[in-house]
C-alpha positions as CSV (number, residue, x, y, z in Angstrom):
1,X,155.5,152.6,165.9
2,X,155.5,153.7,162.6
3,X,157.4,152.1,159.7
4,X,159.9,154.3,157.9
5,X,161.0,157.8,157.8
6,X,158.3,160.6,158.6
7,X,159.4,163.1,156.2
8,X,156.7,166.4,157.0
9,X,158.0,165.7,160.7
10,X,161.6,165.9,160.0
11,X,161.6,168.6,157.1
12,X,160.1,170.9,160.1
13,X,162.6,169.5,163.0
14,X,165.2,170.6,160.2
15,X,164.2,174.1,159.6
16,X,164.2,175.0,163.3
17,X,167.7,172.9,164.2
18,X,169.3,175.3,161.3
19,X,167.6,178.5,162.4
20,X,168.9,177.8,166.1
21,X,172.4,177.1,164.5
22,X,172.4,179.9,162.2
23,X,171.7,181.9,165.5
24,X,174.4,179.6,167.7
25,X,176.8,181.3,165.1
26,X,175.6,184.6,165.1
27,X,175.6,184.8,168.9
28,X,179.5,185.1,168.6
29,X,178.7,189.1,167.9
30,X,175.7,189.6,170.4
31,X,177.0,192.0,173.1
32,X,180.6,191.3,172.5
33,X,183.2,193.3,174.0
34,X,186.7,193.7,172.9
35,X,188.7,191.5,175.4
36,X,189.2,187.9,174.9
37,X,188.2,186.3,178.9
38,X,186.0,184.0,180.2
39,X,184.6,186.5,181.8
40,X,182.7,186.9,177.7
41,X,183.1,183.5,176.6
42,X,182.5,181.3,179.4
43,X,179.9,184.1,181.1
44,X,178.6,186.2,178.6
45,X,180.3,189.5,179.6
46,X,178.3,189.1,182.8
47,X,176.0,191.1,181.0
48,X,171.8,189.3,181.0
49,X,169.3,190.7,182.5
50,X,166.2,190.2,183.8
51,X,164.6,188.2,180.5
52,X,167.7,186.9,178.8
53,X,168.8,185.2,182.5
54,X,165.2,183.8,183.0
55,X,165.7,182.3,179.6
56,X,168.6,180.9,180.1
57,X,168.2,179.4,183.5
58,X,164.6,177.9,182.3
59,X,166.8,176.7,179.3
60,X,169.6,175.7,181.2
61,X,167.5,173.8,184.0
62,X,164.2,172.4,182.3
63,X,166.1,170.2,179.6
64,X,165.4,167.3,177.3
65,X,165.9,165.4,180.4
66,X,162.4,167.6,181.8
67,X,160.8,166.8,178.4
68,X,161.5,163.1,178.0
69,X,162.6,161.1,181.4
70,X,160.0,163.0,183.6
71,X,157.2,161.5,181.5
72,X,158.8,158.6,180.7
73,X,159.0,157.9,184.4
74,X,155.7,158.3,184.9
75,X,155.0,156.4,182.2
76,X,156.9,153.2,183.5
77,X,156.0,153.5,187.5
78,X,153.6,156.6,187.9
79,X,153.1,159.1,190.2
80,X,156.1,158.4,191.7
81,X,157.7,159.9,188.7
82,X,156.3,163.4,189.9
83,X,159.2,164.1,192.4
84,X,160.7,166.4,189.7
85,X,157.4,168.8,190.6
86,X,158.0,169.4,194.2
87,X,161.8,169.8,193.8
88,X,161.4,172.2,191.7
89,X,158.7,174.2,193.9
90,X,161.4,173.7,196.9
91,X,164.6,174.9,195.3
92,X,163.4,178.8,194.5
93,X,163.1,180.0,198.2
94,X,166.1,177.8,199.1
95,X,168.0,179.6,196.2
96,X,166.9,182.9,196.9
97,X,168.4,183.0,200.8
98,X,172.1,182.0,199.0
99,X,172.4,182.8,195.2
100,X,172.4,186.5,195.3
101,X,175.4,186.3,198.0
102,X,177.0,184.1,195.7
103,X,176.1,186.7,192.8
104,X,177.6,189.5,194.9
105,X,181.1,187.6,195.6
106,X,182.0,186.4,192.6
107,X,180.8,189.8,190.9
108,X,183.6,191.6,193.1
109,X,186.2,189.3,193.1
110,X,185.9,187.7,189.6
111,X,184.8,184.3,190.7
112,X,184.0,182.0,187.5
113,X,183.2,178.9,188.9
114,X,181.8,177.7,192.8
115,X,185.4,176.6,193.2
116,X,186.6,180.2,193.1
117,X,184.8,181.1,195.5
118,X,185.7,178.0,197.3
119,X,189.3,178.5,197.5
120,X,189.2,182.4,198.2
121,X,186.7,181.5,201.0
122,X,188.6,179.1,202.4
123,X,192.0,179.4,201.3
124,X,192.6,175.9,200.1
125,X,193.2,174.6,196.4
126,X,192.7,171.0,197.6
127,X,189.0,171.6,198.5
128,X,188.5,173.7,195.8
129,X,189.9,170.8,193.6
130,X,187.5,168.6,194.8
131,X,184.8,170.7,194.2
132,X,185.6,171.0,190.5
133,X,186.2,167.3,189.7
134,X,182.6,166.8,191.1
135,X,181.0,169.2,189.2
136,X,182.7,168.2,186.1
137,X,182.3,164.2,186.9
138,X,178.4,165.3,188.0
139,X,177.7,167.2,184.7
140,X,179.5,164.2,182.1
141,X,176.3,162.1,182.1
142,X,174.1,165.4,182.3
143,X,175.6,166.3,179.2
144,X,174.8,162.2,177.6
145,X,170.8,162.6,178.9
146,X,170.4,165.3,176.4
147,X,171.8,163.6,173.4
148,X,169.8,160.7,174.7
149,X,167.1,163.0,174.5
150,X,167.9,164.2,170.7
151,X,168.4,160.3,169.7
152,X,165.1,159.1,170.9
153,X,163.6,161.9,168.7
154,X,165.6,160.8,165.8
155,X,164.8,157.3,166.3
156,X,160.8,158.0,166.5
157,X,161.3,159.8,163.1
158,X,162.8,156.9,161.8
159,X,166.1,158.5,160.7
160,X,169.3,156.6,161.2
161,X,167.8,152.8,160.3
162,X,167.0,150.2,162.8
163,X,168.7,148.5,165.5
164,X,170.3,146.0,162.7
165,X,171.8,149.5,160.9
166,X,175.6,149.9,160.5
167,X,176.5,151.7,163.9
168,X,177.6,154.5,161.9
169,X,174.4,155.1,159.7
170,X,172.5,154.5,162.6
171,X,174.5,157.6,164.9
172,X,175.5,159.9,161.7
173,X,172.3,162.1,162.6
174,X,173.0,162.3,166.4
175,X,176.9,163.0,165.4
176,X,176.2,165.7,163.2
177,X,173.9,167.3,165.7
178,X,176.9,166.9,168.1
179,X,179.2,168.6,165.7
180,X,177.0,171.9,165.0
181,X,176.6,172.2,168.6
182,X,180.5,171.7,169.6
183,X,181.2,174.4,166.5
184,X,179.0,177.2,167.9
185,X,179.7,176.4,171.3
186,X,183.1,177.1,170.4
187,X,182.1,180.3,168.8
188,X,180.3,182.3,170.5
189,X,180.5,180.5,174.3
190,X,177.4,181.6,176.4
191,X,176.0,183.9,174.1
192,X,174.5,181.0,172.2
193,X,172.7,179.0,174.4
194,X,171.5,182.3,175.8
195,X,170.2,183.3,172.3
196,X,168.7,180.0,171.5
197,X,166.7,179.5,174.9
198,X,164.3,181.8,173.3
199,X,163.4,179.5,170.8
200,X,163.6,176.7,172.8
201,X,161.2,177.6,175.9
202,X,158.8,179.4,172.9
203,X,158.4,175.8,171.5
204,X,158.0,174.3,174.5
205,X,155.3,176.1,176.1
206,X,153.4,175.9,172.9
207,X,153.8,172.5,172.4
208,X,152.7,172.2,176.3
209,X,150.0,174.7,175.9
210,X,148.6,172.3,172.8
211,X,149.0,168.6,174.1
212,X,147.6,169.4,177.4
213,X,144.5,170.5,175.5
214,X,144.6,168.5,171.9
215,X,145.6,164.9,173.4
216,X,142.7,164.4,176.0
217,X,140.0,166.0,174.0
218,X,141.1,163.0,171.5
219,X,141.7,160.4,173.9
220,X,138.0,161.2,175.6
221,X,139.0,163.5,178.6
222,X,141.4,163.5,182.1
223,X,138.5,160.9,183.6
224,X,139.4,158.1,180.8
225,X,142.9,158.9,180.8
226,X,143.3,158.6,184.6
227,X,141.2,155.4,184.8
228,X,143.2,153.6,181.8
229,X,146.4,154.6,183.6
230,X,145.0,153.1,186.8
231,X,144.4,150.2,185.3
232,X,147.7,149.8,183.5
233,X,149.3,150.5,186.5
234,X,147.2,147.8,188.7
235,X,148.5,145.0,186.1
236,X,151.8,142.5,187.3
237,X,155.2,143.5,186.6
238,X,156.6,140.1,185.4
239,X,160.0,141.2,186.2
240,X,159.2,142.2,189.5
241,X,155.8,140.2,190.7
242,X,154.4,143.6,192.2
243,X,151.7,146.0,190.5
244,X,153.5,148.1,187.4
245,X,153.1,151.7,189.5
246,X,150.5,153.5,190.9
247,X,148.3,156.8,190.2
248,X,149.7,157.8,193.7
249,X,153.1,156.5,196.1
250,X,151.9,154.1,197.9
251,X,152.7,154.4,201.8
252,X,155.9,152.3,201.4
253,X,157.3,154.8,198.6
254,X,156.4,157.7,200.6
255,X,160.3,158.1,202.2
256,X,161.2,157.4,198.4
257,X,159.7,160.2,197.1
258,X,159.8,162.9,199.9
259,X,163.7,162.2,200.2
260,X,164.3,162.3,196.3
261,X,162.6,165.4,196.1
262,X,164.6,167.4,198.6
263,X,167.8,165.7,198.1
264,X,167.5,167.0,194.3
265,X,166.3,170.7,195.4
266,X,169.6,170.8,197.5
267,X,171.5,169.8,194.3
268,X,170.4,171.3,191.7
269,X,171.8,174.9,191.8
270,X,174.7,172.7,192.6
271,X,175.4,171.8,189.4
272,X,178.3,174.2,187.2
273,X,175.6,174.8,184.7
274,X,173.1,175.9,187.1
275,X,175.8,178.7,188.7
276,X,177.4,179.6,185.2
277,X,174.0,181.1,183.8
278,X,173.5,182.4,187.7
279,X,176.5,184.6,187.2
280,X,175.8,185.5,183.6
281,X,173.8,188.0,184.8
282,X,174.0,192.2,185.1
283,X,173.1,192.4,188.7
284,X,172.5,191.1,191.9
285,X,168.9,192.2,191.8
286,X,167.8,190.2,188.4
287,X,169.0,187.3,190.5
288,X,166.5,188.2,193.2
289,X,163.6,188.8,191.0
290,X,164.6,185.8,188.8
291,X,163.9,183.6,192.1
292,X,160.5,184.7,192.0
293,X,159.4,184.3,188.6
294,X,161.1,180.9,187.4
295,X,158.3,179.1,189.2
296,X,156.5,179.4,186.0
297,X,158.5,176.8,184.5
298,X,157.1,174.3,187.4
299,X,153.7,174.9,186.3
300,X,155.1,174.3,182.4
301,X,156.6,170.8,184.2
302,X,153.6,169.5,186.3
303,X,151.7,169.8,182.7
304,X,154.5,168.2,181.3
305,X,154.6,165.2,183.6
306,X,151.0,164.5,182.7
307,X,152.3,162.9,179.2
308,X,152.9,160.2,180.8
309,X,149.4,158.9,181.8
310,X,148.4,160.1,178.3
311,X,150.8,157.8,176.9
312,X,149.5,154.9,178.7
313,X,146.0,156.0,177.7
314,X,146.9,156.2,174.4
315,X,148.4,152.4,173.9
316,X,151.9,153.9,173.1
317,X,154.0,150.4,173.3
318,X,157.8,151.0,173.2
319,X,161.0,148.8,174.9
320,X,162.6,151.9,175.8
321,X,160.7,154.5,178.3
322,X,162.6,157.1,177.0
323,X,160.5,156.7,173.5
324,X,157.2,157.1,175.0
325,X,156.8,160.8,174.3
326,X,157.9,161.6,171.5
327,X,156.2,158.4,170.1
328,X,153.1,160.3,171.6
329,X,153.8,163.0,169.8
330,X,154.0,160.9,166.4
331,X,151.1,159.2,167.3
332,X,148.7,162.0,168.2
333,X,149.7,165.3,166.5
334,X,149.7,166.2,162.4
335,X,153.3,165.6,161.3
336,X,154.1,169.2,161.1
337,X,153.1,169.8,164.6
338,X,154.7,166.5,165.5
339,X,157.9,168.3,163.9
340,X,157.6,171.4,166.2
341,X,157.6,169.0,169.4
342,X,160.4,167.5,168.2
343,X,162.4,170.4,167.4
344,X,161.3,171.9,171.0
345,X,162.6,168.5,172.5
346,X,165.9,168.5,170.1
347,X,166.6,172.2,171.0
348,X,165.9,171.6,174.5
349,X,168.9,168.9,174.5
350,X,171.5,171.2,172.5
351,X,170.8,174.7,174.8
352,X,171.7,172.8,178.3
353,X,174.2,170.6,176.9
354,X,176.3,174.2,175.5
355,X,176.0,175.8,178.7
356,X,177.2,172.4,180.8
357,X,179.8,171.9,178.4
358,X,181.1,175.7,178.9
359,X,180.6,175.1,182.7
360,X,182.5,172.1,182.7
361,X,185.1,173.4,180.7
362,X,185.4,176.5,182.7
363,X,185.8,174.5,186.2
364,X,188.5,172.4,184.3
365,X,190.7,176.0,183.0
366,X,190.0,178.1,186.8
367,X,190.2,175.1,188.9
368,X,192.9,172.7,187.6
369,X,194.9,174.4,184.7
370,X,195.5,177.5,186.3
371,X,195.5,177.0,189.8
372,X,198.2,173.4,189.6
373,X,199.6,173.5,185.6
374,X,199.9,176.9,184.3
375,X,199.5,179.6,187.3
376,X,200.5,182.9,185.1
377,X,197.7,181.8,182.3
378,X,197.0,185.1,180.6
379,X,192.7,185.9,180.5
380,X,193.5,184.8,176.2
381,X,195.2,181.6,177.1
382,X,192.5,180.8,179.8
383,X,189.6,181.4,177.0
384,X,191.5,179.0,174.8
385,X,191.8,176.1,176.9
386,X,188.2,176.4,177.9
387,X,187.2,176.3,173.9
388,X,189.0,173.0,173.6
389,X,187.9,171.5,177.0
390,X,184.1,172.0,176.1
391,X,184.8,170.1,173.0
392,X,186.8,167.3,174.7
393,X,183.3,167.3,177.3
394,X,181.4,166.8,174.8
395,X,182.7,163.9,172.9
396,X,183.1,162.5,176.7
397,X,179.5,162.5,176.5
398,X,179.0,161.4,173.0
399,X,181.4,158.1,173.7
400,X,179.2,158.3,176.9
401,X,175.5,158.2,174.8
402,X,176.9,155.7,172.5
403,X,178.1,153.0,174.7
404,X,176.2,153.0,177.8
405,X,172.1,151.3,178.2
406,X,169.5,154.0,177.1
407,X,167.2,152.8,179.3
408,X,169.1,153.9,182.4
409,X,170.1,157.2,181.2
410,X,168.1,158.9,184.2
411,X,169.7,156.7,186.8
412,X,173.3,158.2,185.5
413,X,172.3,161.6,185.8
414,X,171.0,161.0,189.5
415,X,174.2,159.1,190.2
416,X,175.5,162.9,189.2
417,X,173.4,164.2,191.7
418,X,174.7,162.5,194.5
419,X,177.9,163.5,193.9
420,X,176.9,167.3,193.1
421,X,175.1,167.3,196.4
422,X,178.0,166.6,198.4
423,X,179.6,169.9,197.6
424,X,176.9,171.6,199.2
425,X,178.0,172.1,202.7
426,X,181.2,173.9,201.2
427,X,179.4,176.4,199.1
428,X,176.1,177.3,200.6
429,X,178.0,176.9,204.1
430,X,181.1,179.0,202.9
431,X,178.5,181.5,201.8
432,X,176.9,182.2,205.4
433,X,179.9,181.0,207.9
434,X,183.2,180.5,207.9
435,X,183.2,177.8,210.8
436,X,183.7,175.4,209.1
437,X,187.2,174.2,209.0
438,X,188.5,173.4,205.3
439,X,190.0,170.1,206.2
440,X,186.8,168.7,207.7
441,X,185.2,170.1,204.8
442,X,187.4,168.1,202.3
443,X,187.1,164.9,204.7
444,X,182.8,165.2,204.9
445,X,183.1,165.6,200.9
446,X,185.3,162.3,200.7
447,X,183.1,160.7,202.8
448,X,179.8,161.5,201.1
449,X,181.3,160.5,197.7
450,X,182.4,157.3,198.6
451,X,179.6,156.1,200.6
452,X,177.1,157.6,198.0
453,X,178.9,155.8,195.0
454,X,179.4,152.7,196.8
455,X,175.6,152.3,198.1
456,X,174.5,153.1,194.8
457,X,176.0,150.8,192.9
458,X,174.9,148.0,195.3
459,X,171.2,148.8,194.0
460,X,169.8,146.5,191.5
461,X,167.1,146.5,189.2
462,X,165.3,144.4,187.0
463,X,167.1,145.2,183.8
464,X,170.8,146.3,186.1
465,X,173.0,144.6,188.3
466,X,174.8,147.7,190.0
467,X,173.9,151.4,189.4
468,X,169.9,150.3,189.0
469,X,168.6,153.4,190.7
470,X,169.3,155.9,193.3
471,X,167.1,154.6,196.5
472,X,168.1,152.5,199.5
473,X,167.5,151.7,202.8
474,X,168.4,154.4,205.3
475,X,170.7,153.3,208.1
476,X,169.3,153.3,211.6
477,X,165.7,154.3,210.1
478,X,164.7,150.9,207.9
479,X,163.0,153.0,205.4
480,X,163.7,153.5,202.0
481,X,165.1,156.8,200.9
482,X,167.4,158.8,198.5
483,X,171.2,158.1,198.7
484,X,172.3,161.3,197.9
485,X,170.6,162.7,200.7
486,X,172.2,159.9,202.8
487,X,175.1,161.1,201.9
488,X,174.8,164.4,202.3
489,X,174.0,164.0,206.1
490,X,176.8,161.6,206.8
491,X,178.9,164.4,205.0
492,X,177.2,167.0,207.4
493,X,177.7,165.2,210.6
494,X,181.9,164.5,209.7
495,X,182.4,168.1,208.6
496,X,180.7,169.0,212.3
497,X,182.6,166.6,214.6
498,X,186.2,167.1,212.3
499,X,185.9,170.9,212.2
500,X,185.3,170.6,216.2
501,X,188.2,168.5,216.8
502,X,190.5,170.4,214.2
503,X,189.5,173.9,215.6
504,X,190.4,172.5,219.5
505,X,193.6,170.9,217.9
506,X,194.2,174.1,216.4
507,X,194.4,172.9,213.0
508,X,196.0,175.9,210.4
509,X,193.0,177.7,208.8
510,X,193.3,179.0,205.6
511,X,193.2,183.0,204.6
512,X,189.8,184.2,203.7
513,X,190.3,187.0,200.7
514,X,186.6,187.7,201.3
515,X,184.7,190.2,203.3
516,X,180.9,190.3,204.8
517,X,180.1,193.8,203.1
518,X,181.1,191.2,199.6
519,X,178.2,189.4,200.0
520,X,175.8,192.1,199.5
521,X,177.3,194.2,197.1
522,X,175.7,194.9,194.0
523,X,177.2,196.5,190.4
524,X,176.4,199.7,190.9
525,X,177.8,200.0,194.1
526,X,180.8,202.3,194.8
527,X,184.0,200.6,194.5
528,X,182.6,197.3,193.4
529,X,184.5,196.2,190.4
530,X,185.7,192.9,189.1
531,X,189.0,191.6,190.5
532,X,190.6,188.3,188.9
533,X,192.0,187.1,192.0
534,X,196.0,186.8,192.4
535,X,197.4,183.3,190.6
536,X,199.0,182.8,194.4
537,X,195.4,183.3,196.1
538,X,194.2,180.2,199.1
539,X,197.5,178.5,198.2
540,X,197.1,176.3,201.4
541,X,195.7,172.6,201.0
């Protein structure tokens, strides 16, 4: 690692950071309507077309986690880190089946969050609250991971000093970046990340296109890269007594690889920020078109993942794997282009962090504040509360990242994946059937959450006694698999069994405020208009 501050790279980084900051504040005037409501601040007025939605979803889903943690996982353990590629391929046919239905019913009834839909569909504020709390819990480490991405870039550029530097001086650049993010998110809402996403994705595509051509040329071609990576992975890891990794998953790891890919695919669009970006689009057809063109990002992700092998071949040595790719860029690129790459990572953190904080704030406002604290809140009051909560969410994520061990950031995000997957039966199941009983869904959610959390707590790693990973032996099978998927299956079994029991016992069911035609309605259909659900809707628990 080079000593001192890389002045040229830092100057380029600051230029792009200032540019997107200005864009973030100007976005407050972009397509701004007169009324002050969550539809305007939290969903951009539900007005985004195909390309804006594509960039927004891309900026939302392909984050600093993508740029830093995926290649870092490959740098550390080899091809097992490629699980992110198949799961982003699996997810698009899946969401094609249910996202248009969610958009239609949400547009018809004015739903802002997934919890709004769950409450309206099953008539249960208790189930709605469970989905909201899960969404907020799962989002917090995801936001923190974006801040880890910014911090990794700042560390490699030499900004903030070394490990022995006073904590305030060391973390000051991150605090400044956080303050700017908080300010323009508060001011512009979802319009800010939507506008900045154009810059973010353009930079990422440029950096990857250059990296995938330029770096292999400097390293002697892909044959040499894979040969050096294979040699490095064959060496014994002193901490485990086993080979460091492999170019292809070994047979014992194939269950882990497959279940992690499938579970992650099921979880991705359960996250509040994914739904927030989806509901901001102006029509059902925009969603359908996006599910067909979003796989272009999966191609980019596959190329990006190869950077982990390149870092090994280039001789990058870091104690924290999160620094491997930023360090690769600094070592291989001219300083000015390294600055462009660092800006891509930094902005790639700001865009999703903004959307995530907005999504978590919307959940709190609509499904905790309005449902349980102030049922008669006006749209303006809802917006004010959501703005304030978005700040608190970012503060919580900042505290999380400043106090956590940076080397395990991805494991905290994977723990969030275990949690959010437990909302799948209520959300996706509810979009297609009313058969599940609300109490059974709540019980299934609780069992899945408890099992998943305790199973993850018991996973150790060479650096951690608890929460050291997201895979454990699958009961009854004996193979190592993704804890989230196992917890999900337990959740489904409990939900189905209890639904039979409760229906047989004639337990009271909630009131469904939706109609079959609501799930196929489009913005231009006669009689389709946003209807804010009454404060007393779904009063049952």
